[in-house]
GUBA-785242 format. One record per residue (C-alpha): residue in one letter; x, y, z; residue number from 1. Coordinates in steps of 0.02 Angstrom, whole numbers. Layout:
<sites>
<site><rest>A</rest><east>X</east><north>Y</north><up>Z</up><nr>NUM</nr></site>
...
</sites>
This chain:
<sites>
<site><rest>M</rest><east>-7144</east><north>-2822</north><up>2284</up><nr>1</nr></site>
<site><rest>K</rest><east>-7043</east><north>-2965</north><up>2233</up><nr>2</nr></site>
<site><rest>M</rest><east>-7078</east><north>-3093</north><up>2110</up><nr>3</nr></site>
<site><rest>T</rest><east>-7011</east><north>-3198</north><up>1991</up><nr>4</nr></site>
<site><rest>L</rest><east>-7052</east><north>-3185</north><up>1807</up><nr>5</nr></site>
<site><rest>H</rest><east>-6975</east><north>-3252</north><up>1647</up><nr>6</nr></site>
<site><rest>I</rest><east>-6958</east><north>-3098</north><up>1519</up><nr>7</nr></site>
<site><rest>D</rest><east>-6855</east><north>-3121</north><up>1352</up><nr>8</nr></site>
<site><rest>D</rest><east>-6691</east><north>-3037</north><up>1364</up><nr>9</nr></site>
<site><rest>A</rest><east>-6681</east><north>-2966</north><up>1205</up><nr>10</nr></site>
<site><rest>L</rest><east>-6843</east><north>-2863</north><up>1225</up><nr>11</nr></site>
<site><rest>L</rest><east>-6780</east><north>-2830</north><up>1374</up><nr>12</nr></site>
<site><rest>A</rest><east>-6613</east><north>-2779</north><up>1343</up><nr>13</nr></site>
<site><rest>R</rest><east>-6694</east><north>-2664</north><up>1173</up><nr>14</nr></site>
<site><rest>V</rest><east>-6808</east><north>-2600</north><up>1309</up><nr>15</nr></site>
<site><rest>M</rest><east>-6685</east><north>-2544</north><up>1430</up><nr>16</nr></site>
<site><rest>K</rest><east>-6585</east><north>-2459</north><up>1282</up><nr>17</nr></site>
<site><rest>A</rest><east>-6726</east><north>-2388</north><up>1201</up><nr>18</nr></site>
<site><rest>T</rest><east>-6793</east><north>-2306</north><up>1368</up><nr>19</nr></site>
<site><rest>G</rest><east>-6622</east><north>-2259</north><up>1448</up><nr>20</nr></site>
<site><rest>T</rest><east>-6654</east><north>-2379</north><up>1621</up><nr>21</nr></site>
<site><rest>S</rest><east>-6497</east><north>-2421</north><up>1708</up><nr>22</nr></site>
<site><rest>S</rest><east>-6593</east><north>-2573</north><up>1781</up><nr>23</nr></site>
<site><rest>K</rest><east>-6703</east><north>-2713</north><up>1753</up><nr>24</nr></site>
<site><rest>T</rest><east>-6830</east><north>-2684</north><up>1892</up><nr>25</nr></site>
<site><rest>Q</rest><east>-6813</east><north>-2485</north><up>1814</up><nr>26</nr></site>
<site><rest>A</rest><east>-6851</east><north>-2554</north><up>1648</up><nr>27</nr></site>
<site><rest>V</rest><east>-7015</east><north>-2665</north><up>1698</up><nr>28</nr></site>
<site><rest>D</rest><east>-7096</east><north>-2525</north><up>1809</up><nr>29</nr></site>
<site><rest>L</rest><east>-7081</east><north>-2405</north><up>1662</up><nr>30</nr></site>
<site><rest>A</rest><east>-7151</east><north>-2521</north><up>1545</up><nr>31</nr></site>
<site><rest>L</rest><east>-7277</east><north>-2549</north><up>1659</up><nr>32</nr></site>
<site><rest>R</rest><east>-7331</east><north>-2391</north><up>1704</up><nr>33</nr></site>
<site><rest>E</rest><east>-7316</east><north>-2356</north><up>1506</up><nr>34</nr></site>
<site><rest>M</rest><east>-7470</east><north>-2479</north><up>1497</up><nr>35</nr></site>
<site><rest>D</rest><east>-7580</east><north>-2409</north><up>1621</up><nr>36</nr></site>
<site><rest>R</rest><east>-7564</east><north>-2245</north><up>1530</up><nr>37</nr></site>
<site><rest>R</rest><east>-7618</east><north>-2301</north><up>1388</up><nr>38</nr></site>
<site><rest>A</rest><east>-7745</east><north>-2418</north><up>1447</up><nr>39</nr></site>
<site><rest>K</rest><east>-7829</east><north>-2249</north><up>1538</up><nr>40</nr></site>
<site><rest>L</rest><east>-7799</east><north>-2165</north><up>1378</up><nr>41</nr></site>
<site><rest>V</rest><east>-7898</east><north>-2268</north><up>1282</up><nr>42</nr></site>
<site><rest>S</rest><east>-8030</east><north>-2272</north><up>1396</up><nr>43</nr></site>
<site><rest>L</rest><east>-8046</east><north>-2098</north><up>1397</up><nr>44</nr></site>
<site><rest>C</rest><east>-8040</east><north>-2078</north><up>1221</up><nr>45</nr></site>
<site><rest>S</rest><east>-8170</east><north>-2232</north><up>1202</up><nr>46</nr></site>
<site><rest>S</rest><east>-8273</east><north>-2130</north><up>1317</up><nr>47</nr></site>
<site><rest>G</rest><east>-8271</east><north>-1964</north><up>1199</up><nr>48</nr></site>
<site><rest>L</rest><east>-8277</east><north>-1863</north><up>1359</up><nr>49</nr></site>
<site><rest>G</rest><east>-8454</east><north>-1801</north><up>1304</up><nr>50</nr></site>
<site><rest>L</rest><east>-8337</east><north>-1686</north><up>1183</up><nr>51</nr></site>
<site><rest>P</rest><east>-8362</east><north>-1657</north><up>996</up><nr>52</nr></site>
<site><rest>P</rest><east>-8222</east><north>-1720</north><up>889</up><nr>53</nr></site>
<site><rest>D</rest><east>-8149</east><north>-1539</north><up>849</up><nr>54</nr></site>
<site><rest>A</rest><east>-8159</east><north>-1508</north><up>1032</up><nr>55</nr></site>
<site><rest>L</rest><east>-8068</east><north>-1668</north><up>1096</up><nr>56</nr></site>
<site><rest>K</rest><east>-7935</east><north>-1611</north><up>941</up><nr>57</nr></site>
<site><rest>D</rest><east>-7899</east><north>-1451</north><up>1017</up><nr>58</nr></site>
<site><rest>A</rest><east>-7903</east><north>-1512</north><up>1193</up><nr>59</nr></site>
<site><rest>I</rest><east>-7719</east><north>-1610</north><up>1176</up><nr>60</nr></site>
<site><rest>D</rest><east>-7585</east><north>-1469</north><up>1212</up><nr>61</nr></site>
<site><rest>P</rest><east>-7451</east><north>-1471</north><up>1061</up><nr>62</nr></site>
<site><rest>A</rest><east>-7316</east><north>-1427</north><up>1184</up><nr>63</nr></site>
<site><rest>Y</rest><east>-7366</east><north>-1601</north><up>1261</up><nr>64</nr></site>
<site><rest>N</rest><east>-7189</east><north>-1689</north><up>1289</up><nr>65</nr></site>
<site><rest>L</rest><east>-7187</east><north>-1874</north><up>1337</up><nr>66</nr></site>
<site><rest>K</rest><east>-6999</east><north>-1879</north><up>1380</up><nr>67</nr></site>
<site><rest>V</rest><east>-7017</east><north>-1748</north><up>1515</up><nr>68</nr></site>
<site><rest>M</rest><east>-7186</east><north>-1799</north><up>1582</up><nr>69</nr></site>
<site><rest>R</rest><east>-7084</east><north>-1986</north><up>1639</up><nr>70</nr></site>
<site><rest>Q</rest><east>-6956</east><north>-1886</north><up>1701</up><nr>71</nr></site>
<site><rest>L</rest><east>-7056</east><north>-1780</north><up>1796</up><nr>72</nr></site>
<site><rest>E</rest><east>-7158</east><north>-1954</north><up>1879</up><nr>73</nr></site>
<site><rest>I</rest><east>-7097</east><north>-2004</north><up>2064</up><nr>74</nr></site>
<site><rest>P</rest><east>-7006</east><north>-2138</north><up>2047</up><nr>75</nr></site>
<site><rest>A</rest><east>-7032</east><north>-2316</north><up>2117</up><nr>76</nr></site>
<site><rest>H</rest><east>-6914</east><north>-2368</north><up>2265</up><nr>77</nr></site>
<site><rest>Y</rest><east>-6884</east><north>-2536</north><up>2289</up><nr>78</nr></site>
<site><rest>G</rest><east>-6778</east><north>-2644</north><up>2406</up><nr>79</nr></site>
<site><rest>R</rest><east>-6781</east><north>-2705</north><up>2574</up><nr>80</nr></site>
<site><rest>K</rest><east>-6864</east><north>-2616</north><up>2708</up><nr>81</nr></site>
<site><rest>T</rest><east>-6756</east><north>-2561</north><up>2838</up><nr>82</nr></site>
<site><rest>R</rest><east>-6810</east><north>-2663</north><up>3037</up><nr>83</nr></site>
<site><rest>S</rest><east>-6801</east><north>-2550</north><up>3174</up><nr>84</nr></site>
<site><rest>R</rest><east>-6679</east><north>-2647</north><up>3293</up><nr>85</nr></site>
<site><rest>R</rest><east>-6738</east><north>-2689</north><up>3457</up><nr>86</nr></site>
</sites>
């Protein structure tokens, strides 16, 4: 979906540098996905999943690597859709 947004240039530049994204679209997409992930995590943690505190603490894999998980996500594709010629 194409839209016009007013985004702080310095903030966007910092996000692009911190995440290693090469385009503004990638940076915004990554930021939105991260915020969605965090909101889901907060919701799950707030509910406690019906587990006692010790079980919740043990539920997180110590080898969890956010950077690797982000690289494994299916990237979003943006741009024009090709039209069939009649």
